[in-house]
N, C-alpha and C positions, 0 to 999 in steps of 0.2 A: 867344400870351402870355401868362403864369403868371395867375393868377387866383385870389383873396383873398377869401372868403365868409366874411362877417358879416353875423350872427344879430341880428335885431332884432326887435319885438313891436309890437302897435299894436289897438286896441279897436273891434269892431264895434256900431255901434248898434242894431244891431235884436236881441241875444240877449243885449249884453253880453258875449259869450265872447274869449278870448286867441287867436288866431292866430299861426303863426309866421310870419316875412319874412327871405327870405334876401337879399342884396343882394353879387351878385357885379361884384368889383373888377378889372380887367384891368390890373395894377401889378405890375411887378417886382419894384419897391422894397418893396412892403410886402407882398407876396408871402414876397419872398425873407423877409424880418426875423420876421414870421410861425412859418416852420417852425426859423429859427436857436433861436428861441427857446423852440419845441416841442422843438427838440433839446435845448436846455440844460436843460431839464426834464426829460425821460425822461435826460440823461446822468446827473446832478443825482442821479435817485432809484435808479436804478439802482446806478452805482456806491457812490454812496456811502450812503444811505440802507439799501439792499438788500447789498449787498455790505461794502462798509467797515466798515458799522454793523451789520451783519446784524439789517435791518429784520424780516427773518421770522420770528423767533425771539420767544421770550416771556425775559423777563428776569429773575434771583434778583440783588439785593443784601444781601438780610437775610441775609449772610452768621456763623455761628454758629460761634467760633471759640476754640481755648485752647492755653496756650505753656508750656512746660516749657524749663527753662534748665540746663546742666552747662557748669562748665568743670575745664579742669585744667592741671597745670601744677607746677613747683615755683620758687619763686625765695628770692634769700638778701637779708637785711636788713641793715643794720648799724647797730645801737642806739648803739656806742659804737665808734670806730674802732677797726680790728683787733679787732670782736667778730662776726665774723660769725653770723645765725639764720636756720636753714632755715625758710622758710611753704610751708605749702600754702594748698589752696582753702579750707580751717576756718579759715583766716588772715585771708586775704583776701579773703572775699567775704562782705560788709555792707550786711542781713539774710542770712542764709542762704538768703531766700526771698521772694521780691516776684513782683504781681502784673502781669508783662509789664512785666520790666526787670530790671536787675542792677548791683552795683556791686561795682567791682574793683579795692582799694586797692592804690595804684602809689608813695604815700610816705605818709608819715607823722611827725607831733612827740608823745613818749611825754612824760608828764610823770608822778612818783611821788608824790603827795601825800598827805597826811594833817589829822586835824583839829587848830587853833591859830594863834596869832596871828603875819603877817609882814608885810612894807613890800605895798605894793597897788604890782600892776605898772608898767612903766617905759612901758607903750601907755598909762596916764592923763597924762595931761599933768597934769591937778589937781592930783595924789598928792605934787608936788613940793614940801616945804613947810622951813622954818626952826625954829617953834616948832608947838606942842599950839595955840594961840588959833586960829593959821589950820586946820589939822585939824577942830578943833569947827565952824569957821564954815562949811565947807565940808562938814557932814555932810549942811544942811539942803538942799542941793543936789546932790545924788550924782547924780552920772555912771551914766547907765543903762547903762551899760559897768564898771562897779566885781564887780570877784571878789570881794566876801563885804561882812558888815556893820564901815564905819568906827567905830573905838573912839573915835575924837577923839585920838589920840595921834602923835605928830611920830616918827620911830622915825627914828635916825641909825647908820649903821657907824660903831661904834668903835675899827675898823682904818685908817681913811681918815680924812684930815683935814678932805676936805668940808666946810662947814658947811649942806650942803642933803640933806636925808631924804628920808624914802618916808611918808603916812602911813599909820599900821598897818591891819587889816583883818583880821576875825576871821571864819576859812572855814577851803577847801583852802589846804592851803600843803605847796610856794612855789609862788609863781603862776606858770601857763605862760606861755613864752616865746616864743609865737609868730616874731618874728624870728630864731630859729635855721633858718637852712640845713641843708637837710637831705636827701641824696644817695636819688634816688626807685631802685626795683628795675627793673634797668631790664629784671630777666629776666622781668618778664611782657609785653615784648614776642611772649614764645614760649608764653604762653599760649594756648591753644584754648576756643571758645564751642561750641557745640553745643546747636542749637536746634531742641528736636523743635515743631511744628504740628501739629494738628489740627482740622480744619474740616467743617463741613454746609454745602449748600445746602438747607433746610428745602421749598425749595419743589418740587425734584425728587427730594429725599430721597436729596441725593448726599453721600457721605463722604469725603472726602481727605485724606491728612496727608503731609507733606514728607518721609517718610523710606520711603519706599515702594522701598527698592532693596535690594542684593544686602547682607548681612550684609557679609562682604569688601571690599565698597566704600565704607560708611563707616568702617570699619577706617583703610583708607586715604587715605581723599580730603581735601583742603582746599579750602574756596572759591576759586576764581578766576572774574572777571566772564567769562574768557573760553574757558579750557578746561576748566574744571568752573563753569558756573553754577547749576549744581542741587544743588550737595553745601554742605550745613546745617551744616557743622564750619568757623567765622572765625577764623584769624590774627590776635590783638591788631595786631600790626606790617601785616596786610595791611588790615586796618578802618583802622587811625590814617591810608595814603597812600591810601587810597579816600576820603577826607574832610578831607585836610588835606596839598594840596601843598608845604605850606615846611616843611623841612628843622625852623627855629628852632620854631616853633610846636608842631611835632610832640612836641618834647622837653620845651614849658611843658607840654604839657597832660598827661605822665607826671607830670611834676614837681608841678603845680599842679591838676592835675583836669581832666575836662571832660567834655562831655555829646551821647554822640554816637546816633543815631536809627540801626534797622535794621528796613525798609520791606519785609514779605511783601505783595506784590500777585497772588493768585488771579484769573487772566481762562480762563475757560473754555468753549470751546464743547464742551458735548454730547452733537451731532452727530457727533462723531468719537472716535475706542476711549478710553474713561475714562483711558487711563494715559499719557494726552496733554497731562489735565490737571495741570500742574507751577507752582510760584510763581516768580514774580521777585524779586530781592533788589535791592534799591536801599539806599543808606545816604546820610547826612547828619549834616554839624553845627549844631548845636541850643544851644550855646552861644556867644558874639560873639569873637573872633579875640584874642590879648594885643592884637597891635598897634594895636585897634581900643577894645579896653576900658579903660577906664582907673581903676577903680573897683569891687571885688570880684568879679576875675575869678574864671576856671576853677570846678570846683568840690571844696569840703568837707564835713564837718560833725565834732560832737563827740561822743565815748562814754566809758562809765568803766566799769572794772571793777572790786566793792567787795571787799573780805575784812576782818575783823580779823585781829588778834595782841595778844594781853596786854588784852584788852579796849576796845583804841586800833582809830578806825575809820583806814581805809588804801584808796586807789585808783590806781589808773594812769587817768591822763587822757591819752587819746588822740586828737590832732587830724589826721583822716581826710584825705588827699587821693586822688583816682583819678580812673576812665573810671565815665561812669553811661551805660550801653545801655540805650535805650528800644526793644522790640517795639512795633512798630505793624501790625494785620494788617488789609490790602482786601482784596474778591474780588469780584465779578459771574461768573453763569454762565447760558449762554443754549440755547435745546433751540426745532425749531424748530414752531412752532404757527400751525395753520392761520388761529384770529381774528386775530391779528397779522397773517399776510401780508396778507387779505383788509383789512382796516383801510388796509394801507400801501398798498394797487393801489389800493383806491378815493381816498383822499389824491390820490395822483398824478395818475389822471383828473381830480378834480378842478378840481389843480392847476393842467395842462393849461387849463385855459380862463382862463389869465392872461394866454396870448398873447395870446385874442382881443382882450381890453381893450388890451393896451399898443399893439396892431396899431390898433385904433379909435384911441387917441390920437394915433398917427403920421400916419393920415390925415386926422381930421381937423382939427388943428392945423398938422400941419408939411408933407402934400401938396398941391402947386399946386392940385389940382382939388377941395380942401377942402370950401369951399362947395355944389359937385356931390354931392360924397359926403355933405354934412350933409342936402340938401335928399331924398333916396333913404333914407335911411337912415330920417329923423324924418319920418315922415308927420302932417298934423296933417288932425284931423277936425272938421267943424264940428256939432254935434249936432243944431241947431238947422234941419239942410238933410234933408229928406225922400231918401230912400234909391228909387232905384228898385224900383219891383215887379218 
């Protein structure tokens, strides 16, 4: 019959020492349970800890990273119907340099303004007026969305018969009308983004770059998740398709903006040749889909270019819509380390003792002869009884 050996201890009265005691149980069920638990522990340790998790390696996750980005491509924008304007990277990359990020302007609303007085914008509902007293009263509870300083005057269009006017402001005029529908630069889908990433694992004094390829390869490759998974050049249209399956959502992202994440993940096994240490690229959309978001959707901001003419101040206010790319870099590296290997082997040996504990619980509480096993495992000693000399 199969045997299960259960260690236990008892104390001798004569000298107070502890001696081991082994109880042998002739039972197939308990013996098989013990061996199965031991096999599962060994399989977990060898397959998961040692092989998949590389428990024999020292790990460095304190990655040091630097990212630089370049964009190439020519687009055509229309400020007015039938008036095309060619734009290049100096026009649509705003600002020219960011830390681990990039903004490509794909659509815009431009307003030429000068400092003077004019009617408040139509997006301010409180600015609709019929007389000056109304505007004077509203000055005390001026909306935070006001486009300038209210003067308290109600301006009416002399060319219109309407009695409704607009409260006057002093500031940059005319006020921007962001309800204007403009067409995005569709050529921006063909722009290419070149991401250069330099990393270092200081623990192992190892540095790598994602552009460690032949120059001719980098001049001709375009990233593809299956055909060219290591190429660091990305086409904007491909990135949009990777992060959004809906055609309507992609067109809205181009017109009203969106936020896209490019993640560069370095997972390097330094026990292999160093040229096998290459990053993996993953992508995701960070802004809410248009079909879900009901307020403040997309991505946009405003900036202005100023100039003076005949001692008068002018500016062009641009409301820029576009795609913001955020680059994140993560990684870890591992290398064979004897101390780490020894610690994991020692832990495995210690965990093997769990099999004995489990089988003891089964034998004591679920076995048919648990009471007999309990009598043999736990020995009661009366310290008042004299032991034979």
